[in-house]
VODRENRO-77826 format. One record per residue (C-alpha): residue in three letters; chain; x, y, z. Coordinates in pm, 1 decimal. Layout:
BEGIN
SITE; ala; A; X; Y; Z
...
END
This chain:
BEGIN
SITE; met; A; 1738.5; 303.2; 1268.2
SITE; tyr; A; 1430.4; 239.5; 1057.2
SITE; gln; A; 1559.5; 273.4; 700.9
SITE; val; A; 1690.6; -11.0; 488.0
SITE; asp; A; 2058.8; -101.1; 523.8
SITE; lys; A; 2305.6; -177.8; 245.3
SITE; arg; A; 2213.2; -546.6; 252.3
SITE; gly; A; 1847.6; -469.3; 194.9
SITE; tyr; A; 1737.5; -534.4; 553.5
SITE; tyr; A; 1523.8; -346.3; 801.7
SITE; gly; A; 1656.0; -488.3; 1126.7
SITE; asp; A; 1605.6; -865.9; 1092.8
SITE; phe; A; 1367.9; -836.0; 796.2
SITE; gly; A; 1415.5; -791.0; 422.4
SITE; gly; A; 1679.5; -927.0; 184.4
SITE; ala; A; 1637.4; -1084.7; -157.5
SITE; phe; A; 1539.4; -1453.5; -163.8
SITE; ile; A; 1502.6; -1514.5; -535.3
SITE; pro; A; 1537.5; -1790.7; -794.9
SITE; glu; A; 1851.1; -1781.5; -1007.5
SITE; met; A; 1652.2; -1679.4; -1315.9
SITE; leu; A; 1564.8; -1346.0; -1149.7
SITE; tyr; A; 1911.9; -1268.4; -1018.6
SITE; lys; A; 2009.2; -1057.5; -1320.9
SITE; asn; A; 1687.6; -850.9; -1302.0
SITE; ile; A; 1715.4; -786.3; -929.7
SITE; glu; A; 2084.2; -700.9; -952.7
SITE; glu; A; 2013.2; -461.7; -1240.2
SITE; leu; A; 1755.5; -284.2; -1025.6
SITE; arg; A; 1967.9; -284.9; -710.9
SITE; glu; A; 2271.1; -143.4; -887.0
SITE; asn; A; 2083.9; 131.5; -1071.6
SITE; tyr; A; 1766.0; 237.7; -891.9
SITE; leu; A; 1912.8; 496.1; -655.0
SITE; glu; A; 2133.3; 657.0; -917.6
SITE; ile; A; 1845.1; 679.6; -1165.8
SITE; ile; A; 1576.1; 813.6; -932.5
SITE; gln; A; 1814.0; 1073.0; -787.1
SITE; glu; A; 1902.0; 1215.6; -1130.0
SITE; glu; A; 1778.6; 1572.2; -1168.7
SITE; ser; A; 1611.8; 1496.3; -1502.6
SITE; phe; A; 1424.8; 1198.5; -1350.5
SITE; gln; A; 1307.0; 1404.4; -1054.0
SITE; leu; A; 1190.2; 1686.7; -1280.1
SITE; gln; A; 995.2; 1451.1; -1507.6
SITE; leu; A; 836.0; 1266.4; -1215.9
SITE; gly; A; 760.5; 1592.5; -1036.1
SITE; asp; A; 585.8; 1732.5; -1343.1
SITE; leu; A; 372.8; 1418.6; -1373.9
SITE; leu; A; 283.4; 1416.3; -1004.7
SITE; arg; A; 177.0; 1780.6; -1023.6
SITE; asp; A; 6.9; 1803.6; -1361.0
SITE; tyr; A; -118.6; 1446.8; -1416.3
SITE; val; A; -178.2; 1304.6; -1067.2
SITE; gly; A; -289.8; 1630.7; -906.5
SITE; arg; A; -34.4; 1666.1; -628.2
SITE; pro; A; -3.7; 1799.6; -370.4
SITE; thr; A; -314.8; 1632.7; -234.4
SITE; pro; A; -496.8; 1837.4; 30.3
SITE; leu; A; -445.6; 1797.0; 403.5
SITE; tyr; A; -806.9; 1843.2; 511.2
SITE; tyr; A; -917.9; 1932.5; 864.8
SITE; ala; A; -1208.5; 1698.7; 945.0
SITE; ala; A; -1403.8; 1924.4; 1179.7
SITE; arg; A; -1700.1; 1696.8; 1254.0
SITE; leu; A; -1483.8; 1387.7; 1300.3
SITE; ser; A; -1257.4; 1592.9; 1528.5
SITE; glu; A; -1555.4; 1695.8; 1738.9
SITE; val; A; -1662.1; 1333.6; 1786.6
SITE; tyr; A; -1318.1; 1222.0; 1905.0
SITE; gly; A; -1217.1; 1535.9; 2092.9
SITE; ala; A; -889.9; 1585.6; 1904.3
SITE; lys; A; -766.1; 1759.5; 1589.2
SITE; ile; A; -796.2; 1514.7; 1298.2
SITE; tyr; A; -657.9; 1582.8; 952.1
SITE; leu; A; -711.3; 1365.1; 644.5
SITE; lys; A; -438.6; 1331.2; 382.4
SITE; arg; A; -655.2; 1312.4; 71.8
SITE; glu; A; -478.0; 1049.2; -141.2
SITE; asp; A; -826.3; 953.0; -260.5
SITE; leu; A; -815.1; 1266.6; -475.1
SITE; cys; A; -517.1; 1143.0; -678.1
SITE; his; A; -582.3; 1052.5; -1040.4
SITE; thr; A; -707.6; 688.4; -1042.6
SITE; gly; A; -847.5; 729.1; -689.5
SITE; ala; A; -563.7; 617.0; -461.4
SITE; his; A; -198.2; 659.6; -367.3
SITE; lys; A; -87.5; 375.0; -594.5
SITE; val; A; -19.8; 601.4; -893.8
SITE; asn; A; 269.8; 772.7; -710.4
SITE; asn; A; 463.3; 446.8; -732.5
SITE; thr; A; 356.9; 326.7; -1077.0
SITE; leu; A; 465.5; 648.2; -1247.2
SITE; gly; A; 800.4; 635.9; -1070.2
SITE; gln; A; 860.4; 273.2; -1159.7
SITE; ile; A; 756.3; 306.3; -1522.5
SITE; leu; A; 999.3; 594.6; -1570.3
SITE; leu; A; 1264.9; 373.6; -1412.6
SITE; ala; A; 1169.5; 82.0; -1640.9
SITE; lys; A; 1205.9; 304.2; -1948.0
SITE; lys; A; 1554.1; 406.1; -1830.7
SITE; leu; A; 1638.1; 33.9; -1813.7
SITE; asn; A; 1500.7; -18.8; -2167.8
SITE; lys; A; 1218.4; -252.4; -2064.4
SITE; lys; A; 943.3; -302.1; -2323.1
SITE; arg; A; 677.1; -483.2; -2122.5
SITE; ile; A; 520.1; -427.7; -1778.7
SITE; ile; A; 357.1; -679.8; -1546.0
SITE; ala; A; 192.2; -620.0; -1210.1
SITE; glu; A; -19.2; -785.9; -943.7
SITE; thr; A; -327.0; -636.3; -783.4
SITE; gly; A; -573.8; -714.3; -506.5
SITE; ala; A; -825.8; -432.6; -472.9
SITE; gly; A; -746.8; -333.2; -828.7
SITE; gln; A; -615.9; 16.4; -752.4
SITE; his; A; -255.4; -79.3; -823.6
SITE; gly; A; -372.7; -253.1; -1139.9
SITE; val; A; -557.4; 56.8; -1254.6
SITE; ala; A; -260.5; 278.6; -1167.1
SITE; thr; A; -23.5; 48.5; -1358.6
SITE; ala; A; -254.6; 29.6; -1660.7
SITE; thr; A; -283.9; 409.2; -1649.5
SITE; ala; A; 93.4; 458.3; -1644.6
SITE; cys; A; 139.3; 207.7; -1928.3
SITE; ala; A; -127.0; 378.0; -2140.3
SITE; leu; A; 40.8; 712.8; -2078.0
SITE; met; A; 381.2; 576.6; -2180.9
SITE; gly; A; 265.1; 342.8; -2460.6
SITE; ile; A; 398.5; 22.4; -2301.9
SITE; asp; A; 236.5; -326.0; -2308.8
SITE; cys; A; 76.7; -417.4; -1977.3
SITE; val; A; -35.4; -745.7; -1816.2
SITE; ile; A; -210.7; -742.1; -1477.2
SITE; tyr; A; -248.4; -1053.0; -1260.2
SITE; met; A; -548.3; -1057.8; -1029.5
SITE; gly; A; -705.2; -1330.4; -818.4
SITE; ala; A; -1027.7; -1474.1; -962.0
SITE; val; A; -1209.9; -1391.5; -636.9
SITE; asp; A; -1086.3; -1032.7; -646.1
SITE; ile; A; -1190.0; -1000.1; -1010.7
SITE; glu; A; -1548.3; -1065.7; -904.6
SITE; arg; A; -1552.9; -837.7; -601.2
SITE; gln; A; -1364.0; -552.0; -773.0
SITE; arg; A; -1531.7; -566.3; -1114.0
SITE; pro; A; -1531.9; -188.5; -1182.9
SITE; asn; A; -1154.6; -175.5; -1152.3
SITE; val; A; -1116.8; -476.5; -1382.1
SITE; glu; A; -1314.6; -296.4; -1650.3
SITE; arg; A; -1110.3; 20.3; -1600.1
SITE; met; A; -788.9; -176.4; -1659.3
SITE; lys; A; -929.2; -325.6; -1978.9
SITE; ile; A; -1048.0; 11.8; -2107.9
SITE; leu; A; -695.3; 143.7; -2049.6
SITE; gly; A; -560.3; -135.4; -2270.5
SITE; ala; A; -420.5; -378.9; -2011.7
SITE; glu; A; -462.8; -755.0; -2030.3
SITE; val; A; -607.8; -890.0; -1703.7
SITE; arg; A; -512.2; -1249.2; -1622.4
SITE; ala; A; -699.2; -1437.9; -1349.8
SITE; ala; A; -504.9; -1628.7; -1082.3
SITE; gln; A; -697.0; -1952.0; -1019.1
SITE; ser; A; -473.6; -2113.1; -753.5
SITE; gly; A; -497.1; -2105.1; -372.6
SITE; ser; A; -746.2; -1854.7; -234.9
SITE; lys; A; -754.1; -1678.6; -574.9
SITE; thr; A; -664.6; -1345.5; -413.0
SITE; leu; A; -363.9; -1112.3; -386.5
SITE; lys; A; -107.2; -1371.2; -274.7
SITE; asp; A; -188.6; -1590.0; -573.6
SITE; ala; A; -181.6; -1297.6; -816.8
SITE; thr; A; 167.9; -1216.5; -688.5
SITE; asn; A; 274.7; -1578.9; -740.3
SITE; glu; A; 158.1; -1567.6; -1102.8
SITE; ala; A; 330.9; -1236.0; -1169.5
SITE; met; A; 655.8; -1375.8; -1027.7
SITE; arg; A; 627.9; -1678.7; -1260.1
SITE; asp; A; 575.8; -1450.4; -1557.7
SITE; trp; A; 884.6; -1248.0; -1468.2
SITE; ile; A; 1095.4; -1563.6; -1434.2
SITE; asn; A; 985.2; -1665.7; -1785.2
SITE; asn; A; 1042.0; -1318.8; -1936.3
SITE; pro; A; 1343.0; -1171.9; -1759.3
SITE; glu; A; 1499.3; -977.2; -2045.1
SITE; asp; A; 1231.3; -736.6; -2166.5
SITE; thr; A; 991.5; -723.6; -1869.5
SITE; his; A; 977.6; -502.9; -1560.8
SITE; tyr; A; 758.3; -610.5; -1269.3
SITE; ile; A; 593.2; -312.7; -1100.0
SITE; ile; A; 532.1; -441.4; -747.9
SITE; gly; A; 258.4; -236.2; -587.4
SITE; ser; A; 352.7; -253.1; -222.9
SITE; val; A; 657.7; -244.6; 4.6
SITE; val; A; 705.2; -620.1; -34.9
SITE; gly; A; 920.8; -844.4; -250.3
SITE; pro; A; 1297.8; -877.3; -279.0
SITE; his; A; 1528.4; -582.5; -216.7
SITE; pro; A; 1532.0; -317.5; -361.1
SITE; tyr; A; 1151.5; -316.9; -407.4
SITE; pro; A; 1046.6; -232.8; -48.3
SITE; asp; A; 1283.8; 63.4; -37.9
SITE; met; A; 1207.9; 174.0; -394.4
SITE; val; A; 830.7; 172.3; -343.2
SITE; ala; A; 864.8; 348.7; -6.4
SITE; arg; A; 1073.2; 622.6; -168.8
SITE; phe; A; 812.1; 682.8; -438.7
SITE; gln; A; 533.6; 693.6; -178.6
SITE; ala; A; 732.9; 916.5; 59.3
SITE; ile; A; 588.3; 1217.9; -122.9
SITE; ile; A; 286.6; 1166.9; 108.5
SITE; ser; A; 471.8; 1238.1; 433.9
SITE; glu; A; 690.0; 1502.2; 266.7
SITE; glu; A; 374.2; 1698.3; 189.8
SITE; ile; A; 218.8; 1630.5; 531.1
SITE; arg; A; 510.3; 1801.0; 707.2
SITE; trp; A; 485.4; 2133.2; 526.3
SITE; gln; A; 105.2; 2124.1; 505.5
SITE; leu; A; 72.3; 2066.2; 880.2
SITE; lys; A; 317.3; 2351.5; 938.7
SITE; ala; A; 80.8; 2576.5; 745.8
SITE; his; A; -226.2; 2451.4; 936.1
SITE; glu; A; -91.2; 2415.2; 1289.1
SITE; gly; A; 245.7; 2591.6; 1295.2
SITE; arg; A; 421.3; 2258.6; 1353.4
SITE; glu; A; 556.9; 1989.1; 1122.6
SITE; leu; A; 509.1; 1693.3; 1355.5
SITE; pro; A; 167.2; 1548.2; 1441.1
SITE; asp; A; 113.6; 1339.0; 1751.3
SITE; tyr; A; -17.8; 1045.4; 1547.4
SITE; val; A; -4.1; 926.6; 1186.2
SITE; leu; A; -260.0; 654.8; 1105.9
SITE; ala; A; -267.6; 425.5; 802.6
SITE; cys; A; -390.1; 81.5; 702.0
SITE; val; A; -138.5; -196.1; 635.8
SITE; gly; A; -169.8; -491.6; 402.0
SITE; gly; A; 166.7; -503.3; 232.4
SITE; gly; A; 187.8; -145.3; 347.4
SITE; ser; A; 281.9; 103.5; 72.4
SITE; asn; A; 44.4; 381.2; 176.8
SITE; ala; A; 156.8; 344.1; 537.5
SITE; ala; A; 523.2; 343.7; 433.6
SITE; gly; A; 463.9; 667.5; 245.6
SITE; ala; A; 275.9; 829.9; 532.2
SITE; phe; A; 532.9; 720.3; 792.1
SITE; tyr; A; 851.9; 773.5; 588.3
SITE; his; A; 950.1; 1127.6; 688.6
SITE; phe; A; 850.2; 1067.1; 1051.8
SITE; leu; A; 1039.1; 741.8; 1110.9
SITE; asp; A; 1316.7; 902.4; 1315.3
SITE; asp; A; 1086.3; 1149.6; 1493.1
SITE; thr; A; 1002.5; 912.5; 1774.4
SITE; glu; A; 759.9; 1156.2; 1940.8
SITE; val; A; 526.4; 1089.9; 1644.4
SITE; lys; A; 323.2; 774.2; 1707.6
SITE; leu; A; 291.5; 559.5; 1395.0
SITE; val; A; -37.3; 368.6; 1400.4
SITE; ala; A; -88.9; 77.1; 1160.5
SITE; ala; A; -428.9; -87.4; 1113.0
SITE; glu; A; -433.4; -451.7; 1000.2
SITE; ala; A; -734.5; -648.7; 881.5
SITE; ala; A; -861.6; -883.3; 1152.1
SITE; gly; A; -1132.6; -1011.1; 918.1
SITE; leu; A; -1390.9; -1201.2; 1120.8
SITE; gly; A; -1162.2; -1187.3; 1425.8
SITE; val; A; -803.8; -1282.4; 1502.9
SITE; glu; A; -912.3; -1603.1; 1679.0
SITE; thr; A; -1142.8; -1724.6; 1401.9
SITE; gly; A; -883.0; -1825.6; 1145.3
SITE; lys; A; -1055.4; -1588.6; 902.6
SITE; thr; A; -809.1; -1301.9; 938.2
SITE; ala; A; -524.7; -1113.6; 771.1
SITE; ala; A; -374.2; -971.7; 1092.8
SITE; thr; A; -13.1; -1064.6; 1027.6
SITE; thr; A; 149.9; -919.7; 1338.3
SITE; tyr; A; -95.8; -1116.7; 1553.5
SITE; ser; A; -96.7; -1441.6; 1357.9
SITE; gly; A; 237.1; -1436.7; 1175.7
SITE; lys; A; 592.2; -1538.4; 1249.4
SITE; pro; A; 923.1; -1479.5; 1068.0
SITE; gly; A; 941.2; -1642.7; 725.6
SITE; val; A; 1007.9; -1577.4; 358.2
SITE; leu; A; 728.4; -1470.7; 125.2
SITE; his; A; 759.3; -1337.7; -228.8
SITE; gly; A; 1131.7; -1279.3; -205.3
SITE; ser; A; 1186.6; -1120.3; 134.5
SITE; lys; A; 1200.9; -1221.2; 499.2
SITE; ser; A; 918.2; -1072.9; 699.2
SITE; leu; A; 630.5; -1171.2; 924.9
SITE; val; A; 414.2; -1427.3; 746.6
SITE; met; A; 96.8; -1613.6; 839.7
SITE; gln; A; 208.5; -1976.6; 817.6
SITE; thr; A; 164.9; -2323.6; 961.6
SITE; glu; A; 423.0; -2494.9; 1183.7
SITE; asp; A; 587.0; -2648.9; 875.3
SITE; gly; A; 602.9; -2316.9; 689.0
SITE; gln; A; 297.9; -2344.0; 460.9
SITE; val; A; 131.3; -2007.5; 401.5
SITE; ile; A; -207.6; -1971.7; 570.3
SITE; glu; A; -477.2; -1824.1; 347.2
SITE; pro; A; -571.5; -1476.4; 473.0
SITE; tyr; A; -920.2; -1331.8; 487.1
SITE; ser; A; -1056.0; -978.3; 479.6
SITE; met; A; -1358.5; -816.1; 319.2
SITE; ser; A; -1101.9; -565.2; 191.9
SITE; ala; A; -921.0; -702.0; -113.8
SITE; gly; A; -622.9; -470.2; -65.3
SITE; leu; A; -553.0; -601.7; 287.1
SITE; asp; A; -612.9; -968.3; 203.4
SITE; tyr; A; -243.5; -1065.9; 218.3
SITE; pro; A; -68.3; -1316.8; 449.1
SITE; gly; A; 232.5; -1095.3; 523.8
SITE; ile; A; 352.8; -737.8; 562.9
SITE; gly; A; 645.2; -551.0; 415.3
SITE; pro; A; 980.7; -585.9; 594.2
SITE; met; A; 980.8; -217.9; 693.7
SITE; his; A; 656.0; -272.2; 883.1
SITE; ala; A; 775.3; -598.9; 1033.9
SITE; his; A; 1071.5; -405.7; 1175.8
SITE; leu; A; 849.8; -121.9; 1299.8
SITE; tyr; A; 638.7; -380.3; 1482.1
SITE; asp; A; 932.2; -584.3; 1610.9
SITE; ser; A; 1117.2; -276.0; 1737.4
SITE; gly; A; 808.4; -123.3; 1897.5
SITE; arg; A; 831.9; 189.1; 1681.2
SITE; gly; A; 493.4; 118.6; 1523.1
SITE; leu; A; 165.2; 62.1; 1705.8
SITE; phe; A; -23.4; -216.2; 1529.6
SITE; tyr; A; -396.2; -272.0; 1579.7
SITE; ser; A; -621.6; -545.3; 1441.6
SITE; val; A; -952.5; -420.5; 1301.1
SITE; thr; A; -1241.7; -651.9; 1214.4
SITE; asp; A; -1460.4; -627.9; 905.2
SITE; glu; A; -1745.4; -505.3; 1124.0
SITE; glu; A; -1536.1; -233.7; 1290.3
SITE; ala; A; -1405.9; -114.1; 953.8
SITE; phe; A; -1751.1; -108.7; 797.1
SITE; lys; A; -1894.7; 95.6; 1086.3
SITE; ala; A; -1603.6; 338.5; 1061.3
SITE; ala; A; -1656.5; 376.2; 685.8
SITE; ile; A; -2023.7; 465.5; 731.2
SITE; met; A; -1938.5; 706.7; 1013.1
SITE; val; A; -1683.1; 894.4; 799.4
SITE; ser; A; -1924.6; 900.9; 506.7
SITE; arg; A; -2198.9; 1055.8; 723.6
SITE; leu; A; -1973.6; 1299.3; 912.4
SITE; glu; A; -1745.7; 1423.4; 636.9
SITE; gly; A; -1919.6; 1339.2; 308.3
SITE; ile; A; -1629.4; 1115.5; 204.8
SITE; ile; A; -1685.7; 746.7; 125.5
SITE; pro; A; -1349.3; 583.0; 198.5
SITE; ala; A; -1204.2; 268.2; 49.5
SITE; leu; A; -1260.3; -29.0; 278.9
SITE; glu; A; -883.7; -52.2; 326.5
SITE; thr; A; -871.5; 304.6; 458.7
SITE; ala; A; -1173.5; 240.0; 680.0
SITE; his; A; -954.0; 12.1; 891.6
SITE; ala; A; -733.3; 310.9; 975.0
SITE; phe; A; -1036.0; 516.4; 1080.4
SITE; ala; A; -1150.4; 232.6; 1307.7
SITE; thr; A; -831.6; 261.1; 1517.2
SITE; leu; A; -956.1; 598.2; 1646.3
SITE; asp; A; -1172.1; 400.7; 1890.7
SITE; lys; A; -861.4; 222.2; 2020.9
SITE; leu; A; -652.1; 531.4; 2102.4
SITE; asp; A; -647.3; 732.2; 2424.9
SITE; leu; A; -669.4; 1078.8; 2273.5
SITE; lys; A; -627.7; 1419.2; 2437.6
SITE; ser; A; -791.2; 1742.3; 2326.7
SITE; asp; A; -466.4; 1895.4; 2201.2
SITE; asp; A; -357.1; 1585.6; 2005.1
SITE; val; A; -306.0; 1635.3; 1632.1
SITE; leu; A; -368.1; 1330.2; 1414.3
SITE; val; A; -316.4; 1271.0; 1043.0
SITE; ile; A; -503.2; 981.5; 881.9
SITE; asn; A; -383.9; 874.9; 539.7
SITE; leu; A; -705.2; 849.4; 340.2
SITE; ser; A; -538.1; 618.7; 91.1
SITE; gly; A; -825.3; 558.4; -149.6
SITE; arg; A; -1187.7; 632.4; -229.5
SITE; gly; A; -1471.6; 386.4; -192.9
SITE; asp; A; -1602.5; 377.7; -550.8
SITE; lys; A; -1433.2; 42.8; -614.5
SITE; asp; A; -1600.4; -106.1; -303.7
SITE; leu; A; -1954.4; 1.4; -380.4
SITE; gln; A; -2074.9; -352.6; -448.4
SITE; thr; A; -1930.2; -472.3; -116.6
SITE; tyr; A; -2108.1; -185.4; 60.1
SITE; ile; A; -2430.4; -280.2; -117.6
SITE; asp; A; -2396.3; -652.9; -40.5
SITE; arg; A; -2325.7; -586.1; 327.2
SITE; gly; A; -2608.8; -335.0; 361.7
SITE; gly; A; -2733.6; -206.9; 697.1
SITE; tyr; A; -2635.4; 152.6; 637.4
END
């Protein structure tokens, strides 16, 4: 019920709304991606890289002090321990292997918080492929360490100067580049957004997260199914990966944390399920923050990775169907949660991930509940934001 159908839709959401210039590229992907990624040789090569280069499986860590505070059993899926510091590398390695199979010579990508940019630049350096990363000018300033990491790895970073100069605008620029260079270029989209088959393809590469959770939880608790899986959602790739192998297990509650920014009523927000309505953004139909005449509303969040005016079509369907529980988390709530986790567990989370931790205060938990929080990234990249906010 919750997987993509043959038309590229999750319920009422998805599809491929693309300019004619991209039709050949998208069709090439759609016709070949499943066959390629299911080849034994592809799976063996990707599996070796995930194990020996990325460091998988990532630990499923029992957070004893956090569990004591909330009176439930809380586990953290430590994607922050992946090479490059976040889950994003699971997808970039998969897509770059796919791009090589399709004989592409050049890679482009968009990035907000910079983690997808770093992961893409890393994969391109590993494979010896030219790399161009588009990033909003605002995000370049607030995520400077990641910008420098991309450059050290050999990527060219191009600033998006239009609109709010954040993730949406970086995606627009990357799309324009792809339209102008359709023959030799592969666009590594970093989230479960964009035209079909991207949402499904990215979700499949990130599904390693929930695949590991099932057998790791079996080892810890004697059961494969937790009561809750929590993750933050911007476009939603880390959440898609954490939810993937639980989608049809309806007894598992899937909790998605969106960025409310300064508050859902302030207009300074990125809470798409609260503020959005059906529309088309970056090649797929989903929930989009937009005006009455369909103009995209600029989102806001202190977290660059959640600063996006839509969500992936999988998540729109999870929300629309009631399968997912979506909560809006303000900057202040996320910041407090980040400091709490840092003090209780000695782990400084990415500000994106902090939104997932903040939903703990919104759940009615019982003492025998087992929760898994996808700790999607570490907070190194956000250090300047922590410093600027202060008060810790």
